[in-house]
C-alpha positions as CSV (number, residue, x, y, z in Angstrom):
1,M,0.0,0.0,0.0
2,T,2.9,2.4,0.8
3,L,4.5,1.7,-2.5
4,T,1.2,2.3,-4.3
5,L,0.7,5.7,-2.6
6,L,4.2,6.7,-3.3
7,S,3.8,5.8,-6.9
8,L,0.6,7.8,-7.2
9,L,1.9,10.9,-5.4
10,G,5.2,10.7,-7.1
11,G,3.5,10.5,-10.5
12,L,1.3,13.5,-9.7
13,A,4.4,15.5,-8.6
14,L,6.3,14.7,-11.8
15,L,3.3,15.5,-13.9
16,I,2.9,18.9,-12.2
17,L,6.6,19.7,-12.4
18,G,6.8,18.5,-16.0
19,G,3.8,20.4,-17.1
20,E,5.1,23.6,-15.4
21,W,8.5,23.3,-17.1
22,L,7.0,22.4,-20.5
23,V,4.5,25.3,-20.4
24,A,7.1,27.8,-19.2
25,G,9.7,26.8,-21.8
26,A,7.2,26.6,-24.7
27,S,5.4,29.8,-23.8
28,R,8.7,31.7,-23.7
29,L,9.6,30.3,-27.1
30,A,6.3,31.4,-28.5
31,T,6.3,34.9,-27.1
32,R,9.9,35.3,-28.2
33,F,8.6,35.5,-31.7
34,G,5.7,37.8,-31.0
35,I,2.7,35.4,-31.3
36,A,-0.6,36.5,-29.8
37,P,-1.5,35.4,-26.3
38,L,-4.7,33.7,-27.4
39,V,-2.8,31.6,-30.0
40,V,-0.2,30.7,-27.3
41,G,-3.0,29.6,-25.0
42,L,-4.8,27.6,-27.7
43,T,-1.7,25.8,-28.9
44,V,1.6,25.9,-26.9
45,V,0.1,26.2,-23.4
46,A,-2.9,23.9,-24.3
47,F,-0.5,21.2,-25.6
48,G,1.8,21.6,-22.7
49,T,-0.9,21.3,-20.1
50,S,-2.6,18.5,-22.0
51,A,0.6,16.5,-22.2
52,P,-0.1,14.7,-18.9
53,E,-3.5,13.5,-20.3
54,I,-1.7,12.4,-23.6
55,M,1.0,10.5,-21.7
56,V,-1.4,8.9,-19.2
57,T,-3.9,8.0,-21.8
58,A,-1.4,6.5,-24.2
59,S,0.4,4.7,-21.4
60,A,-2.9,3.2,-20.1
61,A,-4.0,2.2,-23.6
62,W,-0.6,0.5,-24.3
63,E,-0.7,-1.4,-21.0
64,G,-4.2,-2.8,-21.8
65,G,-6.1,-4.9,-19.2
66,P,-7.4,-3.0,-16.2
67,A,-5.2,0.0,-17.0
68,G,-6.8,0.3,-20.4
69,N,-10.1,1.3,-18.8
70,L,-8.3,4.4,-17.5
71,A,-7.6,5.7,-21.0
72,L,-11.1,6.9,-22.1
73,G,-12.1,7.8,-18.5
74,N,-9.1,10.1,-18.2
75,V,-9.9,11.9,-21.5
76,V,-13.6,12.3,-20.8
77,G,-13.1,13.2,-17.1
78,S,-10.4,15.8,-18.0
79,S,-12.6,17.4,-20.6
80,I,-15.4,17.7,-18.0
81,F,-13.0,18.9,-15.3
82,N,-11.4,21.6,-17.6
83,V,-14.7,23.4,-18.2
84,L,-16.6,22.9,-14.9
85,V,-13.6,23.3,-12.5
86,I,-10.9,25.3,-14.2
87,L,-13.1,27.6,-16.1
88,G,-15.3,28.0,-13.0
89,V,-12.3,28.8,-10.7
90,C,-10.9,31.3,-13.2
91,A,-14.3,33.0,-13.6
92,V,-14.6,33.2,-9.8
93,V,-11.1,34.7,-9.5
94,A,-11.9,37.3,-12.2
95,P,-14.6,37.6,-14.8
96,L,-13.4,36.3,-18.2
97,V,-13.9,38.0,-21.6
98,V,-14.2,35.7,-24.7
99,Q,-12.8,36.9,-28.0
100,R,-15.0,36.8,-31.1
101,S,-12.4,34.7,-33.0
102,M,-13.0,31.9,-30.4
103,L,-16.7,32.1,-30.9
104,R,-16.3,31.6,-34.6
105,R,-13.6,28.8,-34.6
106,E,-12.6,27.1,-31.3
107,L,-15.9,26.9,-29.6
108,P,-17.7,25.2,-32.6
109,L,-14.7,22.9,-33.0
110,M,-14.8,21.8,-29.3
111,V,-18.5,21.0,-29.6
112,F,-18.0,19.2,-32.9
113,V,-15.1,16.9,-31.7
114,S,-17.0,16.2,-28.5
115,A,-20.0,15.1,-30.5
116,L,-17.8,13.2,-32.9
117,T,-16.0,11.4,-30.1
118,L,-19.3,10.3,-28.6
119,W,-20.6,9.0,-32.0
120,L,-17.3,7.2,-32.8
121,G,-17.5,5.3,-29.5
122,R,-21.1,4.0,-30.1
123,D,-19.8,0.5,-31.0
124,G,-17.7,0.3,-27.7
125,L,-14.3,0.7,-29.3
126,Y,-12.1,3.4,-30.8
127,S,-10.1,1.9,-33.6
128,R,-6.8,3.0,-35.0
129,G,-8.6,4.5,-38.0
130,E,-10.9,6.5,-35.8
131,G,-7.9,7.7,-33.8
132,A,-6.2,8.8,-37.1
133,L,-9.4,10.7,-38.0
134,L,-9.3,12.6,-34.7
135,F,-5.6,13.4,-35.1
136,A,-6.1,14.6,-38.7
137,I,-8.7,17.1,-37.4
138,L,-6.2,18.4,-34.9
139,L,-3.6,18.8,-37.7
140,L,-6.0,20.7,-39.9
141,Y,-6.9,23.0,-37.0
142,L,-3.3,23.7,-36.2
143,Y,-2.6,24.3,-39.9
144,A,-5.4,26.9,-40.0
145,L,-3.9,28.7,-37.0
146,V,-0.5,28.8,-38.5
147,Q,-1.9,30.3,-41.7
148,Q,-3.6,33.0,-39.6
149,V,-0.4,33.8,-37.8
150,R,1.4,34.0,-41.2
151,R,-1.2,36.4,-42.5
152,G,-0.7,38.6,-39.4
153,T,-4.3,38.2,-38.1
154,Q,-3.1,36.5,-34.8
155,K,0.0,38.4,-33.9
156,S,0.8,39.9,-30.6
157,D,0.6,43.7,-30.0
158,R,3.5,43.3,-27.5
159,P,7.2,43.6,-28.3
160,P,9.0,40.3,-28.5
161,A,10.8,39.3,-25.3
162,S,14.3,39.4,-26.6
163,S,15.8,38.7,-23.2
164,D,14.6,35.1,-23.2
165,H,17.3,32.6,-23.9
166,V,16.1,30.1,-26.6
167,G,18.5,27.3,-25.5
168,W,17.4,27.4,-21.9
169,S,13.7,27.3,-23.0
170,L,14.4,24.2,-25.1
171,V,16.1,22.5,-22.1
172,R,13.0,23.2,-19.9
173,V,10.7,21.8,-22.7
174,L,12.8,18.5,-22.9
175,A,13.0,18.2,-19.1
176,G,9.3,18.7,-18.8
177,L,8.6,16.0,-21.4
178,A,10.8,13.6,-19.5
179,C,9.0,14.2,-16.2
180,L,5.6,13.7,-18.0
181,V,6.6,10.4,-19.4
182,F,7.8,8.9,-16.1
183,G,5.0,10.6,-14.1
184,A,2.3,9.2,-16.4
185,R,3.6,5.6,-15.9
186,W,3.7,6.0,-12.1
187,L,0.3,7.5,-11.9
188,V,-1.3,4.8,-14.0
189,F,0.3,2.1,-11.8
190,G,-0.8,3.7,-8.6
191,A,-4.3,4.4,-9.8
192,V,-5.0,0.9,-10.9
193,E,-3.6,-0.5,-7.6
194,I,-5.8,1.8,-5.5
195,A,-8.9,0.9,-7.7
196,E,-8.4,-2.8,-7.0
197,L,-7.8,-2.2,-3.2
198,I,-10.9,-0.1,-2.5
199,G,-13.2,-1.9,-5.0
200,L,-13.8,1.1,-7.4
201,S,-13.8,0.5,-11.1
202,E,-10.8,1.8,-13.1
203,T,-13.3,3.8,-15.2
204,V,-14.5,5.8,-12.1
205,I,-10.8,6.3,-11.0
206,G,-10.0,7.6,-14.5
207,L,-13.0,9.9,-14.5
208,T,-12.1,11.5,-11.1
209,I,-8.7,11.0,-9.5
210,V,-6.6,10.6,-12.6
211,A,-8.6,13.2,-14.6
212,A,-8.2,15.8,-11.8
213,G,-4.5,14.9,-11.3
214,T,-3.6,15.2,-14.9
215,S,-5.6,18.5,-15.2
216,L,-3.5,20.1,-12.4
217,P,-1.2,21.8,-15.0
218,E,-4.2,23.3,-16.6
219,V,-5.4,24.6,-13.2
220,A,-2.1,26.2,-12.4
221,A,-1.6,27.7,-15.9
222,S,-5.1,29.1,-16.2
223,V,-5.4,30.5,-12.7
224,M,-2.0,32.1,-12.8
225,A,-2.8,33.6,-16.2
226,T,-6.1,35.0,-14.9
227,V,-4.4,36.5,-11.8
228,R,-1.8,38.1,-14.0
229,G,-4.4,39.5,-16.3
230,E,-3.6,37.2,-19.2
231,R,-7.2,36.1,-19.6
232,D,-6.9,35.2,-23.3
233,I,-4.3,32.6,-22.3
234,A,-6.6,31.3,-19.6
235,V,-9.7,30.8,-21.8
236,G,-7.6,29.6,-24.7
237,N,-5.8,27.0,-22.6
238,I,-9.1,25.6,-21.3
239,V,-10.8,25.3,-24.8
240,G,-7.6,24.3,-26.5
241,S,-6.9,21.6,-23.9
242,N,-10.3,20.0,-24.5
243,I,-9.5,19.9,-28.2
244,F,-6.1,18.4,-27.6
245,N,-7.6,15.9,-25.1
246,L,-9.9,14.4,-27.8
247,C,-7.8,14.9,-30.9
248,A,-4.4,14.1,-29.4
249,A,-4.7,12.1,-26.2
250,L,-7.6,9.8,-27.3
251,A,-6.3,9.7,-30.9
252,V,-2.7,8.7,-29.9
253,A,-4.1,6.1,-27.4
254,A,-6.3,4.6,-30.1
255,I,-3.4,4.4,-32.5
256,V,-0.8,2.9,-30.1
257,A,-3.2,0.5,-28.3
258,P,-2.8,-3.1,-29.7
259,A,-6.6,-3.6,-29.9
260,G,-7.9,0.0,-29.8
261,V,-9.4,1.9,-26.8
262,A,-12.4,0.3,-25.2
263,A,-15.5,2.6,-24.6
264,P,-17.2,1.2,-21.5
265,A,-21.0,1.2,-21.5
266,S,-21.1,3.5,-18.5
267,I,-19.2,6.2,-20.4
268,R,-21.2,5.8,-23.6
269,A,-24.5,6.1,-21.6
270,F,-23.6,8.9,-19.1
271,D,-20.2,10.4,-18.9
272,G,-19.8,10.9,-22.7
273,P,-23.1,12.7,-22.9
274,V,-22.1,14.8,-19.9
275,M,-18.9,15.8,-21.7
276,L,-21.0,16.8,-24.8
277,A,-23.5,18.7,-22.6
278,V,-20.7,20.6,-20.9
279,A,-19.2,21.6,-24.3
280,L,-22.7,22.8,-25.4
281,L,-23.1,24.7,-22.1
282,C,-20.2,26.8,-23.1
283,V,-22.1,28.2,-26.1
284,P,-24.7,30.3,-24.2
285,L,-22.1,31.1,-21.5
286,F,-19.6,32.4,-24.1
287,L,-22.3,34.2,-26.2
288,S,-24.1,36.0,-23.4
289,G,-22.2,39.3,-23.6
290,Q,-18.9,37.5,-24.4
291,R,-18.3,37.5,-20.7
292,I,-18.1,34.7,-18.1
293,G,-18.9,36.2,-14.7
294,R,-18.4,35.0,-11.1
295,W,-22.0,33.7,-10.9
296,E,-21.4,31.5,-14.0
297,G,-18.1,30.3,-12.5
298,A,-19.8,29.3,-9.2
299,M,-22.5,27.5,-11.2
300,L,-19.9,25.5,-13.1
301,L,-18.2,24.5,-9.9
302,G,-21.5,23.4,-8.4
303,Y,-22.2,21.2,-11.5
304,Y,-18.9,19.4,-11.0
305,V,-19.7,18.7,-7.3
306,A,-23.1,17.3,-8.4
307,Y,-21.4,15.2,-11.1
308,V,-18.8,13.7,-8.8
309,T,-21.5,13.1,-6.2
310,Y,-23.5,11.1,-8.8
311,L,-20.5,9.0,-9.7
312,V,-19.9,8.1,-6.0
313,L,-23.5,7.3,-5.4
314,V,-23.5,5.0,-8.5
315,A,-20.2,3.3,-7.4
316,T,-21.6,2.6,-3.9
317,Q,-25.0,1.7,-5.2
318,S,-26.6,4.2,-2.8
319,A,-30.4,4.3,-2.3
320,A,-30.1,8.1,-2.6
321,L,-29.9,7.8,-6.4
322,A,-33.7,7.4,-6.5
323,W,-34.2,11.1,-5.7
324,Y,-30.8,12.5,-6.6
325,S,-30.9,11.7,-10.3
326,P,-34.2,13.6,-11.1
327,L,-33.0,16.5,-8.9
328,M,-29.8,16.8,-10.9
329,L,-31.5,16.5,-14.2
330,Y,-34.4,18.9,-13.7
331,G,-32.5,21.3,-11.5
332,A,-29.6,22.0,-13.8
333,V,-31.5,23.4,-16.8
334,P,-33.5,26.1,-14.9
335,V,-30.4,27.2,-12.9
336,T,-28.3,27.5,-16.1
337,A,-31.1,29.4,-17.9
338,L,-31.4,31.9,-15.1
339,V,-27.7,32.5,-14.8
340,V,-27.2,33.0,-18.6
341,L,-30.3,35.3,-18.9
342,A,-29.0,37.4,-15.9
343,N,-25.6,37.7,-17.6
344,L,-27.2,38.6,-20.9
345,A,-29.4,41.2,-19.3
346,R,-26.4,42.7,-17.6
347,A,-24.5,42.9,-20.9
348,V,-27.4,44.6,-22.7
349,T,-27.7,47.1,-19.9
350,Q,-24.0,47.9,-20.0
351,R,-24.2,48.4,-23.8
352,R,-27.1,50.8,-23.5
353,Q,-25.3,52.8,-20.8
354,L,-22.2,53.1,-23.1
355,A,-24.3,54.1,-26.0
356,H,-26.1,56.7,-23.9
357,K,-22.8,58.2,-22.7
358,S,-21.4,58.4,-26.2
């Protein structure tokens, strides 16, 4: 038991350290060449903070057996965690403003790949061909971003940070990747052992403990970006990480796994639809005045607590499910509608006040 806990904690520590080094080094390399903060958040930071999910998912899929069930659970759980917890925490810390370019491109793409992932897993397996399809979507998206940067539509308005040493940044990137590789293997080993000891399924462990653990780099990067006023990086990191989770982590796992990645019935019936619902929830939140306020952030955090509570009740076969399930279903929609309408009304009032002053 001691070895298992040390493996789990050591793996999490290496993932956090590796993610921090990778993000810091890659971000410095990107800003060194004057790329816009939103693009940095959507690509460099999103990839760096999603690297733990990629490593853990690929490692679990390669191992197969009980560990293989962690693969999809980690991807789906991380996607849910990113929006409900990280976006929620950042909005509570400071209201977030969403750029129009994200409404036109990244938000629809996140919803599309979430729906596509759910559809591809309907037969209970993600094959290598399906993994290649998801990865091809990611490559097309990155190509479109590169073209925009070349055309000058996504360049930074800040002067390049000429003081940053390129060689030292590359060293941090490579060291971060090494920590992520070893940390992923330790975390998978520890999580599977704990699941067997306490009687929880590997799927539930992947959806909660491993998903939260591998999302810690996103938490650190997004919250620090929000505190420092880099809110474009914070929002871009969250949305970009979800795209990378599905089009990189799941795709790579499906490609490297000897027999593909299994899609358990529980994920197909509940957690996958929750992931899609969370992505769709971002549409009215992002559109309502292009601003995510503190009330919306608190609502997202409340939804995650309700989601994890449901998973625990199902895992323990609690009698409370009889009343909790309808409460969660019929309570979420009215609360969401009220919060979004309140935010939209506030945005309309502010626009009228600005128009009256001008």
